C-alpha positions in Angstrom: -90.6 120.2 82.4 -89.4 118.4 79.3 -86.5 120.9 79.0 -85.5 120.1 82.6 -85.5 116.4 81.9 -83.4 116.9 78.7 -80.9 119.1 80.6 -80.6 116.4 83.3 -80.1 113.7 80.7 -77.5 115.8 78.9 -75.7 116.5 82.1 -75.8 112.8 83.0 -74.3 111.8 79.6 -71.6 114.4 80.0 -70.7 113.0 83.4 -70.6 109.5 82.0 -68.4 110.6 79.1 -66.1 112.4 81.7 -65.8 109.1 83.6 -64.9 107.2 80.5 -62.3 109.8 79.5 -60.9 109.7 83.1 -60.5 105.9 82.7 -58.8 106.5 79.3 -56.7 109.3 80.9 -57.7 111.8 78.3 -59.6 115.1 78.0 -63.3 114.8 77.3 -63.3 117.9 75.0 -64.9 117.0 71.7 -66.0 113.5 72.8 -69.6 112.7 72.1 -71.8 109.7 72.2 -71.1 109.2 68.4 -67.3 109.2 68.9 -65.8 106.0 67.4 -63.8 104.3 70.2 -61.0 103.2 67.8 -60.3 106.9 67.2 -59.4 107.5 70.8 -55.8 107.2 71.6 -56.3 105.6 75.0 -58.7 102.9 73.8 -56.8 99.6 74.2 -57.0 96.3 76.1 -56.0 98.0 79.3 -58.8 100.5 79.0 -61.2 97.6 78.5 -60.1 95.9 81.7 -60.2 99.2 83.6 -63.7 99.9 82.3 -64.9 96.5 83.2 -63.6 97.0 86.8 -65.2 100.4 87.0 -68.6 99.1 86.0 -68.3 96.3 88.6 -67.0 98.7 91.3 -69.6 101.4 90.7 -72.7 99.4 89.7 -72.0 95.8 90.9 -72.5 94.5 87.4 -70.1 92.2 85.7 -69.5 93.0 82.0 -67.4 90.7 80.0 -64.3 92.2 78.3 -65.6 90.8 75.0 -68.8 92.8 75.4 -66.8 96.0 75.8 -64.5 95.1 73.0 -67.5 94.7 70.7 -68.5 98.3 71.3 -67.7 100.7 68.5 -69.0 104.0 69.8 -69.0 105.8 73.1 -72.8 105.4 73.3 -72.4 101.7 73.2 -70.1 101.8 76.2 -72.4 104.1 78.1 -75.2 101.7 77.4 -73.2 98.9 79.1 -72.5 101.2 82.0 -76.2 102.0 82.5 -78.5 99.4 80.9 
């Protein structure tokens, strides 16, 4: 049972990373929750605005651009997407 939960959790994280990479218009290969956002070519102010819109559109949550800008890793962004 625990293995099934871990597999579902891993798949969910992979899906969330894929969404983030889609917003950044980049391939998700090699991107993990520990990836530093500043190392991603597409991580800029436009990506922050698009991510803020995505979170509102998909989850009806408003996340301030400043909160997203303060994130340093992919995991921190995922935590904003799914608190």
